[in-house]
N, CA, C and O atoms as a CHARMM CRD file, in Angstrom:
* protein
*
  368
    1    1 UNK  N    -17.17200  -2.17900  39.97600 PROA 1      0.00000
    2    1 UNK  CA   -16.31200  -3.22700  40.50100 PROA 1      0.00000
    3    1 UNK  C    -17.18500  -4.42400  40.81500 PROA 1      0.00000
    4    1 UNK  O    -18.24400  -4.28200  41.42800 PROA 1      0.00000
    5    2 UNK  N    -16.75400  -5.58700  40.40400 PROA 2      0.00000
    6    2 UNK  CA   -17.44600  -6.83900  40.67300 PROA 2      0.00000
    7    2 UNK  C    -16.62200  -7.61100  41.67500 PROA 2      0.00000
    8    2 UNK  O    -15.39300  -7.58300  41.62100 PROA 2      0.00000
    9    3 UNK  N    -17.29900  -8.32100  42.61600 PROA 3      0.00000
   10    3 UNK  CA   -16.57800  -9.07900  43.66300 PROA 3      0.00000
   11    3 UNK  C    -17.10200 -10.47700  43.78400 PROA 3      0.00000
   12    3 UNK  O    -18.22000 -10.77800  43.36500 PROA 3      0.00000
   13    4 UNK  N    -16.27300 -11.35000  44.37200 PROA 4      0.00000
   14    4 UNK  CA   -16.63800 -12.68700  44.70600 PROA 4      0.00000
   15    4 UNK  C    -15.99700 -13.02800  46.04000 PROA 4      0.00000
   16    4 UNK  O    -14.82900 -12.71000  46.26300 PROA 4      0.00000
   17    5 UNK  N    -16.72700 -13.65500  46.91000 PROA 5      0.00000
   18    5 UNK  CA   -16.19400 -14.11700  48.17000 PROA 5      0.00000
   19    5 UNK  C    -16.82300 -15.45200  48.50600 PROA 5      0.00000
   20    5 UNK  O    -18.03700 -15.52800  48.69800 PROA 5      0.00000
   21    6 UNK  N    -16.02800 -16.50600  48.58300 PROA 6      0.00000
   22    6 UNK  CA   -16.58400 -17.80300  48.87000 PROA 6      0.00000
   23    6 UNK  C    -15.59500 -18.92400  48.56600 PROA 6      0.00000
   24    6 UNK  O    -14.39900 -18.67500  48.41500 PROA 6      0.00000
   25    7 UNK  N    -16.08500 -20.14400  48.47800 PROA 7      0.00000
   26    7 UNK  CA   -15.23000 -21.29200  48.31300 PROA 7      0.00000
   27    7 UNK  C    -14.53700 -21.29000  46.92200 PROA 7      0.00000
   28    7 UNK  O    -15.09400 -20.83200  45.92400 PROA 7      0.00000
   29    8 UNK  N    -13.31400 -21.81800  46.91500 PROA 8      0.00000
   30    8 UNK  CA   -12.54000 -21.86700  45.67900 PROA 8      0.00000
   31    8 UNK  C    -11.53500 -23.02000  45.80800 PROA 8      0.00000
   32    8 UNK  O    -11.26500 -23.51900  46.90000 PROA 8      0.00000
   33    9 UNK  N    -10.99600 -23.42200  44.65300 PROA 9      0.00000
   34    9 UNK  CA    -9.99800 -24.46000  44.64700 PROA 9      0.00000
   35    9 UNK  C     -8.83300 -24.02500  43.73100 PROA 9      0.00000
   36    9 UNK  O     -9.03900 -23.67000  42.57000 PROA 9      0.00000
   37   10 UNK  N     -7.64100 -24.06100  44.27000 PROA 10     0.00000
   38   10 UNK  CA    -6.45500 -23.64200  43.53300 PROA 10     0.00000
   39   10 UNK  C     -5.79600 -24.89200  42.99400 PROA 10     0.00000
   40   10 UNK  O     -5.53800 -25.82600  43.75400 PROA 10     0.00000
   41   11 UNK  N     -5.51000 -24.93400  41.66500 PROA 11     0.00000
   42   11 UNK  CA    -4.83800 -26.04400  41.03900 PROA 11     0.00000
   43   11 UNK  C     -3.37900 -25.64400  40.82400 PROA 11     0.00000
   44   11 UNK  O     -3.09400 -24.68400  40.10900 PROA 11     0.00000
   45   12 UNK  N     -2.46000 -26.38400  41.44300 PROA 12     0.00000
   46   12 UNK  CA    -1.02800 -26.08500  41.33000 PROA 12     0.00000
   47   12 UNK  C     -0.48800 -26.66200  40.03000 PROA 12     0.00000
   48   12 UNK  O     -1.18900 -27.38700  39.32400 PROA 12     0.00000
   49   13 UNK  N      0.76900 -26.33700  39.71800 PROA 13     0.00000
   50   13 UNK  CA     1.41500 -26.72000  38.47100 PROA 13     0.00000
   51   13 UNK  C      1.44900 -28.25400  38.34000 PROA 13     0.00000
   52   13 UNK  O      1.28600 -28.77700  37.23800 PROA 13     0.00000
   53   14 UNK  N      1.65600 -28.96700  39.43300 PROA 14     0.00000
   54   14 UNK  CA     1.73600 -30.42900  39.39000 PROA 14     0.00000
   55   14 UNK  C      0.37300 -31.10300  39.28700 PROA 14     0.00000
   56   14 UNK  O      0.28700 -32.33000  39.24000 PROA 14     0.00000
   57   15 UNK  N     -0.70500 -30.29400  39.25200 PROA 15     0.00000
   58   15 UNK  CA    -2.05500 -30.85800  39.12900 PROA 15     0.00000
   59   15 UNK  C     -2.76000 -31.09100  40.44100 PROA 15     0.00000
   60   15 UNK  O     -3.94200 -31.43700  40.45200 PROA 15     0.00000
   61   16 UNK  N     -2.05300 -30.90700  41.56700 PROA 16     0.00000
   62   16 UNK  CA    -2.70800 -31.07400  42.89100 PROA 16     0.00000
   63   16 UNK  C     -3.61500 -29.91400  43.16300 PROA 16     0.00000
   64   16 UNK  O     -3.43400 -28.82100  42.62600 PROA 16     0.00000
   65   17 UNK  N     -4.60600 -30.16000  44.01100 PROA 17     0.00000
   66   17 UNK  CA    -5.60500 -29.15600  44.36100 PROA 17     0.00000
   67   17 UNK  C     -5.51500 -28.74700  45.80900 PROA 17     0.00000
   68   17 UNK  O     -5.21600 -29.55100  46.69100 PROA 17     0.00000
   69   18 UNK  N     -5.78800 -27.44600  46.03500 PROA 18     0.00000
   70   18 UNK  CA    -5.82300 -26.90000  47.38700 PROA 18     0.00000
   71   18 UNK  C     -7.16500 -26.17900  47.54300 PROA 18     0.00000
   72   18 UNK  O     -7.44000 -25.21000  46.83500 PROA 18     0.00000
   73   19 UNK  N     -7.97700 -26.64300  48.44900 PROA 19     0.00000
   74   19 UNK  CA    -9.28100 -25.98500  48.71700 PROA 19     0.00000
   75   19 UNK  C     -9.12600 -24.87400  49.70000 PROA 19     0.00000
   76   19 UNK  O     -8.22200 -24.89400  50.53500 PROA 19     0.00000
   77   20 UNK  N    -10.01000 -23.88500  49.61200 PROA 20     0.00000
   78   20 UNK  CA    -9.95900 -22.75900  50.53600 PROA 20     0.00000
   79   20 UNK  C    -11.05000 -21.75600  50.24900 PROA 20     0.00000
   80   20 UNK  O    -12.04200 -22.07700  49.59400 PROA 20     0.00000
   81   21 UNK  N    -10.87500 -20.55300  50.73200 PROA 21     0.00000
   82   21 UNK  CA   -11.79300 -19.46200  50.56000 PROA 21     0.00000
   83   21 UNK  C    -11.11600 -18.34600  49.80000 PROA 21     0.00000
   84   21 UNK  O     -9.98200 -17.98000  50.10800 PROA 21     0.00000
   85   22 UNK  N    -11.80500 -17.79500  48.80000 PROA 22     0.00000
   86   22 UNK  CA   -11.22200 -16.71100  48.01200 PROA 22     0.00000
   87   22 UNK  C    -12.05700 -15.42100  48.21000 PROA 22     0.00000
   88   22 UNK  O    -13.27100 -15.46300  48.41400 PROA 22     0.00000
   89   23 UNK  N    -11.37000 -14.31600  48.14200 PROA 23     0.00000
   90   23 UNK  CA   -11.98300 -13.00500  48.17200 PROA 23     0.00000
   91   23 UNK  C    -11.41200 -12.23700  46.97600 PROA 23     0.00000
   92   23 UNK  O    -10.25000 -11.83400  47.01900 PROA 23     0.00000
   93   24 UNK  N    -12.17900 -12.02700  45.92800 PROA 24     0.00000
   94   24 UNK  CA   -11.68400 -11.48200  44.66300 PROA 24     0.00000
   95   24 UNK  C    -12.45000 -10.26500  44.23200 PROA 24     0.00000
   96   24 UNK  O    -13.61500 -10.09200  44.59300 PROA 24     0.00000
   97   25 UNK  N    -11.80500  -9.42100  43.46300 PROA 25     0.00000
   98   25 UNK  CA   -12.51800  -8.27600  42.89300 PROA 25     0.00000
   99   25 UNK  C    -11.86600  -7.84100  41.60200 PROA 25     0.00000
  100   25 UNK  O    -10.68900  -8.11100  41.36400 PROA 25     0.00000
  101   26 UNK  N    -12.62800  -7.17600  40.78300 PROA 26     0.00000
  102   26 UNK  CA   -12.09300  -6.58600  39.55900 PROA 26     0.00000
  103   26 UNK  C    -11.63600  -5.17700  39.87800 PROA 26     0.00000
  104   26 UNK  O    -12.12100  -4.54900  40.81900 PROA 26     0.00000
  105   27 UNK  N    -10.70000  -4.69000  39.08700 PROA 27     0.00000
  106   27 UNK  CA   -10.28200  -3.28800  39.26500 PROA 27     0.00000
  107   27 UNK  C    -10.17500  -2.64500  37.91000 PROA 27     0.00000
  108   27 UNK  O     -9.68900  -3.26100  36.96200 PROA 27     0.00000
  109   28 UNK  N    -10.61800  -1.43000  37.80800 PROA 28     0.00000
  110   28 UNK  CA   -10.59100  -0.69900  36.55100 PROA 28     0.00000
  111   28 UNK  C    -10.05100   0.69200  36.87000 PROA 28     0.00000
  112   28 UNK  O    -10.80400   1.60000  37.22200 PROA 28     0.00000
  113   29 UNK  N     -8.75000   0.84000  36.74400 PROA 29     0.00000
  114   29 UNK  CA    -8.11800   2.10800  37.05200 PROA 29     0.00000
  115   29 UNK  C     -7.41500   2.67800  35.83300 PROA 29     0.00000
  116   29 UNK  O     -6.53800   2.02400  35.26900 PROA 29     0.00000
  117   30 UNK  N     -7.76500   3.83300  35.43200 PROA 30     0.00000
  118   30 UNK  CA    -7.03500   4.51000  34.32700 PROA 30     0.00000
  119   30 UNK  C     -6.99400   3.69900  33.07700 PROA 30     0.00000
  120   30 UNK  O     -5.96600   3.70000  32.39900 PROA 30     0.00000
  121   31 UNK  N     -8.06100   2.99400  32.71800 PROA 31     0.00000
  122   31 UNK  CA    -8.07000   2.20500  31.51400 PROA 31     0.00000
  123   31 UNK  C     -7.44500   0.84800  31.64400 PROA 31     0.00000
  124   31 UNK  O     -7.45600   0.07500  30.68600 PROA 31     0.00000
  125   32 UNK  N     -6.88700   0.52100  32.82400 PROA 32     0.00000
  126   32 UNK  CA    -6.29700  -0.76600  33.07100 PROA 32     0.00000
  127   32 UNK  C     -7.31800  -1.66200  33.75100 PROA 32     0.00000
  128   32 UNK  O     -7.79400  -1.36600  34.84700 PROA 32     0.00000
  129   33 UNK  N     -7.65000  -2.77200  33.07800 PROA 33     0.00000
  130   33 UNK  CA    -8.61900  -3.68600  33.67700 PROA 33     0.00000
  131   33 UNK  C     -7.86100  -4.90700  34.15900 PROA 33     0.00000
  132   33 UNK  O     -6.87800  -5.32800  33.54900 PROA 33     0.00000
  133   34 UNK  N     -8.33000  -5.46700  35.25800 PROA 34     0.00000
  134   34 UNK  CA    -7.74200  -6.67800  35.76800 PROA 34     0.00000
  135   34 UNK  C     -8.52900  -7.17400  36.96900 PROA 34     0.00000
  136   34 UNK  O     -9.55400  -6.59600  37.33000 PROA 34     0.00000
  137   35 UNK  N     -8.06400  -8.20800  37.56300 PROA 35     0.00000
  138   35 UNK  CA    -8.72500  -8.72900  38.77600 PROA 35     0.00000
  139   35 UNK  C     -7.69500  -9.46900  39.62700 PROA 35     0.00000
  140   35 UNK  O     -6.63400  -9.87100  39.14900 PROA 35     0.00000
  141   36 UNK  N     -8.03500  -9.63000  40.86300 PROA 36     0.00000
  142   36 UNK  CA    -7.15400 -10.31200  41.77600 PROA 36     0.00000
  143   36 UNK  C     -7.78400 -10.34600  43.17600 PROA 36     0.00000
  144   36 UNK  O     -8.94800  -9.98500  43.35000 PROA 36     0.00000
  145   37 UNK  N     -7.01600 -10.77500  44.14500 PROA 37     0.00000
  146   37 UNK  CA    -7.54300 -10.85500  45.49700 PROA 37     0.00000
  147   37 UNK  C     -6.69900 -11.77400  46.34500 PROA 37     0.00000
  148   37 UNK  O     -5.48400 -11.88100  46.17500 PROA 37     0.00000
  149   38 UNK  N     -7.38400 -12.44100  47.27400 PROA 38     0.00000
  150   38 UNK  CA    -6.67500 -13.31900  48.21800 PROA 38     0.00000
  151   38 UNK  C     -7.33000 -14.67300  48.25400 PROA 38     0.00000
  152   38 UNK  O     -8.50000 -14.83300  47.90400 PROA 38     0.00000
  153   39 UNK  N     -6.53700 -15.66800  48.69300 PROA 39     0.00000
  154   39 UNK  CA    -6.98200 -17.03300  48.85200 PROA 39     0.00000
  155   39 UNK  C     -6.47000 -17.53900  50.18800 PROA 39     0.00000
  156   39 UNK  O     -5.27100 -17.48000  50.46200 PROA 39     0.00000
  157   40 UNK  N     -7.36000 -18.02900  51.00400 PROA 40     0.00000
  158   40 UNK  CA    -6.97200 -18.59100  52.31700 PROA 40     0.00000
  159   40 UNK  C     -7.15000 -20.10300  52.24400 PROA 40     0.00000
  160   40 UNK  O     -8.27300 -20.60200  52.30900 PROA 40     0.00000
  161   41 UNK  N     -6.02000 -20.84700  52.10500 PROA 41     0.00000
  162   41 UNK  CA    -6.12300 -22.29400  51.93200 PROA 41     0.00000
  163   41 UNK  C     -6.55500 -23.00000  53.21000 PROA 41     0.00000
  164   41 UNK  O     -6.28100 -22.53000  54.31500 PROA 41     0.00000
  165   42 UNK  N     -7.24200 -24.14800  53.04500 PROA 42     0.00000
  166   42 UNK  CA    -7.63300 -24.95600  54.18400 PROA 42     0.00000
  167   42 UNK  C     -6.40400 -25.63000  54.81100 PROA 42     0.00000
  168   42 UNK  O     -6.33100 -25.81400  56.02600 PROA 42     0.00000
  169   43 UNK  N     -5.44600 -25.99300  53.95300 PROA 43     0.00000
  170   43 UNK  CA    -4.19200 -26.63900  54.41000 PROA 43     0.00000
  171   43 UNK  C     -3.01500 -25.99300  53.68900 PROA 43     0.00000
  172   43 UNK  O     -3.13400 -25.53800  52.55100 PROA 43     0.00000
  173   44 UNK  N     -1.88000 -25.96200  54.37500 PROA 44     0.00000
  174   44 UNK  CA    -0.67900 -25.33300  53.80300 PROA 44     0.00000
  175   44 UNK  C      0.29700 -26.46100  53.46800 PROA 44     0.00000
  176   44 UNK  O      0.52000 -27.36000  54.28000 PROA 44     0.00000
  177   45 UNK  N      0.87200 -26.40700  52.27400 PROA 45     0.00000
  178   45 UNK  CA     1.89200 -27.37800  51.85400 PROA 45     0.00000
  179   45 UNK  C      3.08600 -26.63200  51.30600 PROA 45     0.00000
  180   45 UNK  O      3.01000 -25.44700  50.98200 PROA 45     0.00000
  181   46 UNK  N      4.20400 -27.35900  51.20900 PROA 46     0.00000
  182   46 UNK  CA     5.41200 -26.76100  50.59900 PROA 46     0.00000
  183   46 UNK  C      5.15800 -26.40800  49.14700 PROA 46     0.00000
  184   46 UNK  O      5.65700 -25.39500  48.65700 PROA 46     0.00000
  185   47 UNK  N      4.38000 -27.24300  48.44800 PROA 47     0.00000
  186   47 UNK  CA     4.06900 -26.94900  47.03700 PROA 47     0.00000
  187   47 UNK  C      3.36100 -25.57900  46.91900 PROA 47     0.00000
  188   47 UNK  O      3.66100 -24.77900  46.03300 PROA 47     0.00000
  189   48 UNK  N      2.43800 -25.34700  47.82100 PROA 48     0.00000
  190   48 UNK  CA     1.72100 -24.07900  47.81800 PROA 48     0.00000
  191   48 UNK  C      2.66300 -22.92500  48.15700 PROA 48     0.00000
  192   48 UNK  O      2.58300 -21.87200  47.52400 PROA 48     0.00000
  193   49 UNK  N      3.54900 -23.09200  49.13100 PROA 49     0.00000
  194   49 UNK  CA     4.48100 -22.05700  49.50300 PROA 49     0.00000
  195   49 UNK  C      5.42600 -21.68900  48.38800 PROA 49     0.00000
  196   49 UNK  O      5.88700 -20.55100  48.30700 PROA 49     0.00000
  197   50 UNK  N      5.73100 -22.68400  47.49200 PROA 50     0.00000
  198   50 UNK  CA     6.66200 -22.47200  46.36200 PROA 50     0.00000
  199   50 UNK  C      5.93400 -22.07400  45.08300 PROA 50     0.00000
  200   50 UNK  O      6.57400 -21.88200  44.04800 PROA 50     0.00000
  201   51 UNK  N      4.64200 -21.94900  45.13100 PROA 51     0.00000
  202   51 UNK  CA     3.85300 -21.63300  43.91900 PROA 51     0.00000
  203   51 UNK  C      4.13800 -20.26400  43.41000 PROA 51     0.00000
  204   51 UNK  O      4.45600 -19.36000  44.18200 PROA 51     0.00000
  205   52 UNK  N      4.02900 -20.09400  42.11500 PROA 52     0.00000
  206   52 UNK  CA     4.23000 -18.77800  41.48400 PROA 52     0.00000
  207   52 UNK  C      3.23700 -18.58700  40.36100 PROA 52     0.00000
  208   52 UNK  O      2.13100 -18.09500  40.58500 PROA 52     0.00000
  209   53 UNK  N      3.61800 -18.97100  39.15400 PROA 53     0.00000
  210   53 UNK  CA     2.75100 -18.78900  37.99900 PROA 53     0.00000
  211   53 UNK  C      2.27900 -20.14200  37.47700 PROA 53     0.00000
  212   53 UNK  O      2.74200 -21.19600  37.91400 PROA 53     0.00000
  213   54 UNK  N      1.36600 -20.08300  36.55300 PROA 54     0.00000
  214   54 UNK  CA     0.86500 -21.31500  35.93100 PROA 54     0.00000
  215   54 UNK  C     -0.20300 -22.02500  36.75700 PROA 54     0.00000
  216   54 UNK  O     -0.41700 -23.22700  36.60200 PROA 54     0.00000
  217   55 UNK  N     -0.86700 -21.28300  37.62800 PROA 55     0.00000
  218   55 UNK  CA    -1.89900 -21.86200  38.49900 PROA 55     0.00000
  219   55 UNK  C     -3.27700 -21.52800  37.96400 PROA 55     0.00000
  220   55 UNK  O     -3.45400 -20.60000  37.17400 PROA 55     0.00000
  221   56 UNK  N     -4.24700 -22.30300  38.41300 PROA 56     0.00000
  222   56 UNK  CA    -5.64000 -22.06700  38.04100 PROA 56     0.00000
  223   56 UNK  C     -6.51200 -21.99700  39.28600 PROA 56     0.00000
  224   56 UNK  O     -6.32200 -22.77600  40.22100 PROA 56     0.00000
  225   57 UNK  N     -7.45600 -21.08100  39.30500 PROA 57     0.00000
  226   57 UNK  CA    -8.37800 -20.91100  40.37600 PROA 57     0.00000
  227   57 UNK  C     -9.77300 -21.33400  39.86400 PROA 57     0.00000
  228   57 UNK  O    -10.28200 -20.80900  38.87400 PROA 57     0.00000
  229   58 UNK  N    -10.36400 -22.30300  40.58200 PROA 58     0.00000
  230   58 UNK  CA   -11.68500 -22.78900  40.20000 PROA 58     0.00000
  231   58 UNK  C    -12.72800 -22.33700  41.21300 PROA 58     0.00000
  232   58 UNK  O    -12.60300 -22.58600  42.41200 PROA 58     0.00000
  233   59 UNK  N    -13.75000 -21.67400  40.71000 PROA 59     0.00000
  234   59 UNK  CA   -14.86600 -21.26400  41.54800 PROA 59     0.00000
  235   59 UNK  C    -16.02100 -22.23500  41.34600 PROA 59     0.00000
  236   59 UNK  O    -15.97900 -23.03700  40.41300 PROA 59     0.00000
  237   60 UNK  N    -17.05800 -22.19100  42.19400 PROA 60     0.00000
  238   60 UNK  CA   -18.22800 -23.04800  41.97200 PROA 60     0.00000
  239   60 UNK  C    -18.78300 -22.91100  40.56900 PROA 60     0.00000
  240   60 UNK  O    -18.59200 -21.87800  39.92600 PROA 60     0.00000
  241   61 UNK  N    -19.45400 -23.91500  40.09400 PROA 61     0.00000
  242   61 UNK  CA   -20.09200 -23.95200  38.78600 PROA 61     0.00000
  243   61 UNK  C    -19.06700 -23.94000  37.66700 PROA 61     0.00000
  244   61 UNK  O    -19.31200 -23.38800  36.59500 PROA 61     0.00000
  245   62 UNK  N    -17.89900 -24.56100  37.92400 PROA 62     0.00000
  246   62 UNK  CA   -16.85900 -24.81100  36.89700 PROA 62     0.00000
  247   62 UNK  C    -16.30900 -23.53900  36.30000 PROA 62     0.00000
  248   62 UNK  O    -15.89200 -23.56300  35.14300 PROA 62     0.00000
  249   63 UNK  N    -16.28100 -22.43400  37.01000 PROA 63     0.00000
  250   63 UNK  CA   -15.67200 -21.24100  36.50300 PROA 63     0.00000
  251   63 UNK  C    -14.16800 -21.26100  36.86200 PROA 63     0.00000
  252   63 UNK  O    -13.81100 -21.28000  38.04000 PROA 63     0.00000
  253   64 UNK  N    -13.29200 -21.25700  35.83500 PROA 64     0.00000
  254   64 UNK  CA   -11.85300 -21.42800  36.02900 PROA 64     0.00000
  255   64 UNK  C    -11.12000 -20.28900  35.37100 PROA 64     0.00000
  256   64 UNK  O    -11.52100 -19.82600  34.30400 PROA 64     0.00000
  257   65 UNK  N    -10.03800 -19.82300  35.99700 PROA 65     0.00000
  258   65 UNK  CA    -9.20800 -18.77200  35.42800 PROA 65     0.00000
  259   65 UNK  C     -7.75400 -18.96300  35.86100 PROA 65     0.00000
  260   65 UNK  O     -7.47400 -19.51300  36.92600 PROA 65     0.00000
  261   66 UNK  N     -6.85200 -18.50300  35.02500 PROA 66     0.00000
  262   66 UNK  CA    -5.42500 -18.55500  35.35400 PROA 66     0.00000
  263   66 UNK  C     -5.08000 -17.47900  36.36900 PROA 66     0.00000
  264   66 UNK  O     -5.58000 -16.35700  36.29200 PROA 66     0.00000
  265   67 UNK  N     -4.21300 -17.82900  37.33300 PROA 67     0.00000
  266   67 UNK  CA    -3.78600 -16.85800  38.33500 PROA 67     0.00000
  267   67 UNK  C     -2.28500 -17.06400  38.62500 PROA 67     0.00000
  268   67 UNK  O     -1.71000 -18.10900  38.32300 PROA 67     0.00000
  269   68 UNK  N     -1.69000 -16.04500  39.21000 PROA 68     0.00000
  270   68 UNK  CA    -0.31300 -16.09000  39.66000 PROA 68     0.00000
  271   68 UNK  C     -0.29700 -15.64200  41.11700 PROA 68     0.00000
  272   68 UNK  O     -1.05000 -14.75500  41.52100 PROA 68     0.00000
  273   69 UNK  N      0.57500 -16.27400  41.89200 PROA 69     0.00000
  274   69 UNK  CA     0.77400 -15.90800  43.28700 PROA 69     0.00000
  275   69 UNK  C      1.69200 -14.71100  43.31000 PROA 69     0.00000
  276   69 UNK  O      2.75700 -14.72400  42.69300 PROA 69     0.00000
  277   70 UNK  N      1.26800 -13.63400  44.04700 PROA 70     0.00000
  278   70 UNK  CA     2.10600 -12.43500  44.13400 PROA 70     0.00000
  279   70 UNK  C      2.61700 -12.19900  45.55500 PROA 70     0.00000
  280   70 UNK  O      3.41100 -11.28600  45.78400 PROA 70     0.00000
  281   71 UNK  N      2.17300 -13.00500  46.49400 PROA 71     0.00000
  282   71 UNK  CA     2.66000 -12.85800  47.84400 PROA 71     0.00000
  283   71 UNK  C      1.96900 -13.75100  48.85400 PROA 71     0.00000
  284   71 UNK  O      0.92400 -14.34100  48.58000 PROA 71     0.00000
  285   72 UNK  N      2.57400 -13.83600  50.02100 PROA 72     0.00000
  286   72 UNK  CA     2.04400 -14.60100  51.14300 PROA 72     0.00000
  287   72 UNK  C      2.03700 -13.73700  52.39100 PROA 72     0.00000
  288   72 UNK  O      2.93200 -12.91200  52.57400 PROA 72     0.00000
  289   73 UNK  N      1.05100 -13.91000  53.24500 PROA 73     0.00000
  290   73 UNK  CA     1.02900 -13.20400  54.51600 PROA 73     0.00000
  291   73 UNK  C      0.51800 -14.17000  55.58000 PROA 73     0.00000
  292   73 UNK  O     -0.50700 -14.82500  55.39300 PROA 73     0.00000
  293   74 UNK  N      1.22900 -14.25400  56.68500 PROA 74     0.00000
  294   74 UNK  CA     0.85600 -15.10500  57.76700 PROA 74     0.00000
  295   74 UNK  C     -0.28100 -14.50400  58.54600 PROA 74     0.00000
  296   74 UNK  O     -0.18300 -13.35900  58.98800 PROA 74     0.00000
  297   75 UNK  N     -1.38400 -15.25500  58.73400 PROA 75     0.00000
  298   75 UNK  CA    -2.54200 -14.76500  59.50800 PROA 75     0.00000
  299   75 UNK  C     -2.42300 -15.21200  60.95200 PROA 75     0.00000
  300   75 UNK  O     -2.42300 -14.39100  61.86900 PROA 75     0.00000
  301   76 UNK  N     -2.32300 -16.48000  61.14300 PROA 76     0.00000
  302   76 UNK  CA    -2.18900 -17.08000  62.46900 PROA 76     0.00000
  303   76 UNK  C     -1.07000 -18.08600  62.41300 PROA 76     0.00000
  304   76 UNK  O     -0.43800 -18.23500  61.36700 PROA 76     0.00000
  305   77 UNK  N     -0.79700 -18.78300  63.50100 PROA 77     0.00000
  306   77 UNK  CA     0.29600 -19.74200  63.50800 PROA 77     0.00000
  307   77 UNK  C      0.07600 -20.83000  62.44400 PROA 77     0.00000
  308   77 UNK  O      1.04600 -21.39100  61.93400 PROA 77     0.00000
  309   78 UNK  N     -1.16100 -21.12800  62.11000 PROA 78     0.00000
  310   78 UNK  CA    -1.41200 -22.23100  61.17300 PROA 78     0.00000
  311   78 UNK  C     -2.10700 -21.77200  59.90300 PROA 78     0.00000
  312   78 UNK  O     -2.54200 -22.62600  59.13100 PROA 78     0.00000
  313   79 UNK  N     -2.23900 -20.47300  59.63500 PROA 79     0.00000
  314   79 UNK  CA    -2.94500 -19.98700  58.46300 PROA 79     0.00000
  315   79 UNK  C     -2.11000 -18.96600  57.69600 PROA 79     0.00000
  316   79 UNK  O     -1.36400 -18.18500  58.28600 PROA 79     0.00000
  317   80 UNK  N     -2.24800 -18.98600  56.37600 PROA 80     0.00000
  318   80 UNK  CA    -1.63700 -17.95500  55.53700 PROA 80     0.00000
  319   80 UNK  C     -2.70200 -17.38100  54.60000 PROA 80     0.00000
  320   80 UNK  O     -3.74600 -17.99300  54.37200 PROA 80     0.00000
  321   81 UNK  N     -2.41900 -16.21000  54.07000 PROA 81     0.00000
  322   81 UNK  CA    -3.25400 -15.56400  53.10000 PROA 81     0.00000
  323   81 UNK  C     -2.40500 -15.38100  51.85400 PROA 81     0.00000
  324   81 UNK  O     -1.35600 -14.73800  51.90200 PROA 81     0.00000
  325   82 UNK  N     -2.85300 -15.94400  50.73900 PROA 82     0.00000
  326   82 UNK  CA    -2.11200 -15.89900  49.46900 PROA 82     0.00000
  327   82 UNK  C     -2.71000 -14.78700  48.60000 PROA 82     0.00000
  328   82 UNK  O     -3.91400 -14.76000  48.34700 PROA 82     0.00000
  329   83 UNK  N     -1.83800 -13.86400  48.14600 PROA 83     0.00000
  330   83 UNK  CA    -2.28400 -12.84100  47.20000 PROA 83     0.00000
  331   83 UNK  C     -2.20300 -13.35300  45.80700 PROA 83     0.00000
  332   83 UNK  O     -1.20300 -13.94300  45.39800 PROA 83     0.00000
  333   84 UNK  N     -3.29400 -13.12100  45.05000 PROA 84     0.00000
  334   84 UNK  CA    -3.35700 -13.62200  43.64500 PROA 84     0.00000
  335   84 UNK  C     -3.63900 -12.48700  42.69200 PROA 84     0.00000
  336   84 UNK  O     -4.31200 -11.51200  43.02800 PROA 84     0.00000
  337   85 UNK  N     -3.10000 -12.63900  41.47700 PROA 85     0.00000
  338   85 UNK  CA    -3.40100 -11.72800  40.38900 PROA 85     0.00000
  339   85 UNK  C     -3.93100 -12.58700  39.23800 PROA 85     0.00000
  340   85 UNK  O     -3.28100 -13.55500  38.84400 PROA 85     0.00000
  341   86 UNK  N     -5.05400 -12.25800  38.71900 PROA 86     0.00000
  342   86 UNK  CA    -5.66900 -13.05700  37.63000 PROA 86     0.00000
  343   86 UNK  C     -5.21500 -12.58200  36.27000 PROA 86     0.00000
  344   86 UNK  O     -4.77300 -11.44700  36.09400 PROA 86     0.00000
  345   87 UNK  N     -5.33800 -13.50100  35.29500 PROA 87     0.00000
  346   87 UNK  CA    -5.06900 -13.12900  33.92000 PROA 87     0.00000
  347   87 UNK  C     -6.27000 -13.55700  33.09700 PROA 87     0.00000
  348   87 UNK  O     -6.87200 -14.60000  33.35400 PROA 87     0.00000
  349   88 UNK  N     -6.60700 -12.76700  32.13000 PROA 88     0.00000
  350   88 UNK  CA    -7.79900 -13.06700  31.32800 PROA 88     0.00000
  351   88 UNK  C     -9.04100 -12.54600  31.99800 PROA 88     0.00000
  352   88 UNK  O     -8.96700 -11.78400  32.96200 PROA 88     0.00000
  353   89 UNK  N    -10.19000 -12.95800  31.48500 PROA 89     0.00000
  354   89 UNK  CA   -11.44600 -12.48300  32.07100 PROA 89     0.00000
  355   89 UNK  C    -11.65700 -13.01300  33.49900 PROA 89     0.00000
  356   89 UNK  O    -11.27000 -14.14100  33.80500 PROA 89     0.00000
  357   90 UNK  N    -12.25500 -12.21900  34.34700 PROA 90     0.00000
  358   90 UNK  CA   -12.55300 -12.66500  35.69200 PROA 90     0.00000
  359   90 UNK  C    -13.60400 -13.76700  35.66200 PROA 90     0.00000
  360   90 UNK  O    -14.56300 -13.67100  34.89700 PROA 90     0.00000
  361   91 UNK  N    -13.45000 -14.83300  36.48900 PROA 91     0.00000
  362   91 UNK  CA   -14.39000 -15.93600  36.48300 PROA 91     0.00000
  363   91 UNK  C    -15.64200 -15.70600  37.28600 PROA 91     0.00000
  364   91 UNK  O    -16.40300 -16.64800  37.51100 PROA 91     0.00000
  365   92 UNK  N    -15.88200 -14.50600  37.72100 PROA 92     0.00000
  366   92 UNK  CA   -17.04400 -14.19300  38.55700 PROA 92     0.00000
  367   92 UNK  C    -17.81900 -13.00800  38.05500 PROA 92     0.00000
  368   92 UNK  O    -18.82300 -12.62700  38.65800 PROA 92     0.00000
């Protein structure tokens, strides 16, 4: 299993960017390969709350991959944790 934890930028469908911290890992279970994890945005917007598919996650050094939002979890009164599932090769 490969992991990444650090700064990331989520690009929404409208082209706007949301900076934050990502915690990602690959999973290889029963011949199924994939990757995913969580993203904690620096700021919360309605566009982010309504996000679904067609998003891109950019890691440092211009590593970019397509992701889909699979859920939201409230951490504190002003923070959320976004669950992501990646498609294609992991960018880390």
